[in-house]
C-alpha positions, 0 to 999 in steps of 0.5 A: 258726650253731649249727645244722647244715644238714640232712643225708641221713641213714640210717633205722634203725628204732627199737626197739618202744616207743622214741622215734626221733631223728636226731642231726645234727652238722656236723663240717665245721668247728669251731663254736669251741674250748675247752682242756683246762682247760674243766672246773675247780673251786672251794673256798670261802674259808670254810675260814678261818672254821671249824676249818682243821686239822680239816676242811680241812687233813687232810681236804682239802688233805693228804689222799691220796684227795682228791689222787688224785681231783683228779688224774684230772680235771687239768689244771684251773683252781681258783678260791679265793674265794666268799661268805666271800672278802669277810670275811677278813683277811690276816696273814703276820706283817707285815700292817697292822692291820685297820680297826675295823668300824663301822656301815657296814663289817662286821668280818671273820670269818677270817684267811688266813694263811701255812699257808692259802697254802702248803697250797694251793700244795702241793696245787695243784702236786702235782695240776696245777691253776692258781690264780685268787684272789678277794680281799676288797673289803667289809671292806677298804675306805677310809672313803670306800668305795674298795677298801683294797689295803694288806692285799692288798700283803701277801698279794701279796709273800708269793706272790712270795716263796714262789714261789705263781703265781696264774692271775688275780686276782678282786676282790669276790664277787657285788657284785649282791647286796651292798647298803646300808640306810637307815643306810648299813650293809652288808646283803644285797640280799634282807634282808627285815628292812631297807630296802635302798637300793642296792648297796654298791659301785656298779659305777662304783666297782668299776670304780675299784676294779679300776683300783686293783688293776691299778695294784698289780700293775703296780707290784709285778712282776705286770703280766702277771697277768689281772683276772677279774670281776665274778662277778655273781650274775644282775644283767646291767644292773650288769655291763654298767654295770661294763664301760662304767666299766672301759672308760672307766678303761682296765682290761681284765677278763676275764669271770666270772659265777655261775649256780644254777638255783634255792634249796635248796627245790627238789626233784630231780624239777625236774632232769629238766625241759626247762624247768628246764634251759633256765633257763641258756640266757638267762645264757650267750647274754647273756654270750657277747654281752658277751664279744663287745661288749667284746672280752673275751679270756676268759669264765668261768662262774666259780662254778656248781652246781645249787642255791645256798645249799650245795645240799640233801640228797638233791637236789644230790649226787644222780644226777638232779643229773647232767642239770643238770651235763652240760647245763651243760658242753654249753650253756656250750661252745656259747655262747662260754665258755672255762671252767666251774668247779664249786662246789665240788670237795668239802665241800658238798651240791653238790660233786663229792666227798661229805664222805664222800670218796666221789665223787657222780654228777657227779664220774664224768660230769666224769672222762668229759668230760675223758677223751673230749672234745677241744678243738674244739666242733662244732654239732648241728642244733637243739642249743640249742632250748628244751624239748628233752627229748633233748639232745646236744652234740657235740665233736671227740674225742681224735684227728681221727677220733673225735667225742664226743657228750654225751647226755642223755635226760630222758624217762621212756621210751628214745630210739633215737638215730642219729647222722650226721657232716657231714664224715666220709667214711662213717658211724662204723665203731663207736660206744662208749657210756657210758650213766649210770643211777640205781638203779632208780627212785631217781633222788635216790640218789647212786649211779650205774651206767655201762652197767649197773655200779655206780660205785665207786673200786677202792681208796678209800684211794688213789683208784683209778678202776674200769675205766669200760668203754664198751659197743662198738656196731658202728653209729652208733645206740643206744637210750638208756635212760629218764632216762640221761645220758652219752657216745657216742664215734663212731670213724671210719675217716678223719679228720672234716674239722672235726677234722683 
C-alpha cells in the first residue's frame, strides 16, 4: 500500500489567499529502502568522437571545479555509455582489427583508448563514485549478427591489469530504437526516409548476447560482476520478451531502463503541468512489476533527464526543469527503484552542470536530496495519485528523529501545508524549510533562489558551496510559495517508529 491510512490531524488556518492541504505521512513503517547511492550520474561515450583532450580531459575529468562539485554529491553510481557506446572501438595496443563496415553493420565512429579509461578511473576514485560500463553491441557483431566479444576481451584485460574496478556491465544502449531496413542495413527505428522492418537485434538474440558476455566474464575472473540491462527507451514488450529469453538461458540480469518526458521541441511551461509530470507514472509502475515478476535484484532508471536529444536551450537547464527532476526522484523511490542516474552530470543542455561550469538548479536540488534524505521511503496518503498540483514524497531523514519531505507546488498560488506523521509520539517540534524559487516571473532562468537567497558557488574555482541554510519554523506547517519546490525537514523529540 502506498497510501497511509487516514490520520486525525490538527487543523491549522491557511494564510489568506492560500490553498490548504494536509500531508499525511505513514511513519509507522518504511515502505521500502534505498541507499546513499540512489542518485547517480552518467556521461555519454561521445567523448571519444570529439576532441577528447580539448573538451573532456581538461574541462571535465581533470578539472578541479568539476571534481569538487562531484564530491559534494558522492557517493554515487556512474554510468559511462549512451548512444555512442554502440559505435566505438576499443584499442589498448593489442586489440584485434575492427571488422570492416559493410552494408549491414555501420562503422565505428571513435575509439576508447587507455587514456580514456585511466582518466576516468582517476576521476572516479577521487570523487567517490563507482563505475558501470556500457558495451558496444552494434558495430562489434559477427556476420551472423551475434555479439563479437573479441574487442571486449582486450578492454576487460586492460581494466584488470590496471586495477580498474567496474560496478557492473551493460550491453547495448536502447535496443528498441535500433532497427534494420529492407536492405538489411542498420537504421534508427524512427528513420522516416527508409522502410523499417524490425529490431536490428531481436530480444531473443540480445539475451543470447548477454549469455555470451556472462560466459566471458565468468571465464576471466569476473564472475561476481553483475550484468545490467537492457536500457530500453520505451518498448516494454521488447523488455518482457528479453527477460523471458534470458531466464530460459539461465542469465541473471539486473534491470535498467531510460526515461525522458518528451522531445526538445517541448517548452518549459509544460514542466509545471501535473499531467506532464504524470508521464512517468506508467513507466515506473511497469518496471516495478517487471522487477517483482522476474525477481530481479536491482532496478535502475539508468539514464534520464527532462527532454531527449540533449535537451533544449532555456528549458532543460532552467529552474522549471527542477519540477521534473525532484518529482522523478520521489516517484522512483516509491516505485521500487534502487537508483536514478541523471543524464548527464555535465556538458549538455539537460545536465546538472552547464558548459560554463556553473551549476544548474537541478544540481542544488541534488545536493539537498543527498544532504537530507535517508535510506527509508515512507508512504504519503494519495502520494502517487495522478493530477496532483501539490506533490510530496516522504523519507526518513539522516537520523531516526527526522523526516525529510520533498515538496513541489506547481500551482500559480501559494499552498499552506500541514505535515502530520503517524508513528511519531507528538507533532514535530520544529521544521526546517528549504524552498527553491526562480527569478520572479522567469521560470526559464537558470538561476535558483533558496529561501530567497540566490544560489551561487562561494568559490567558483574551488567549487565551494554556499551555506544552503534552511528556514527554521517552530511548527509543522508552512506556506509554500507558488511555483516552488524543495524540502521540509521535520524534527521530532523522539524517534519516529518507522525510522528507528
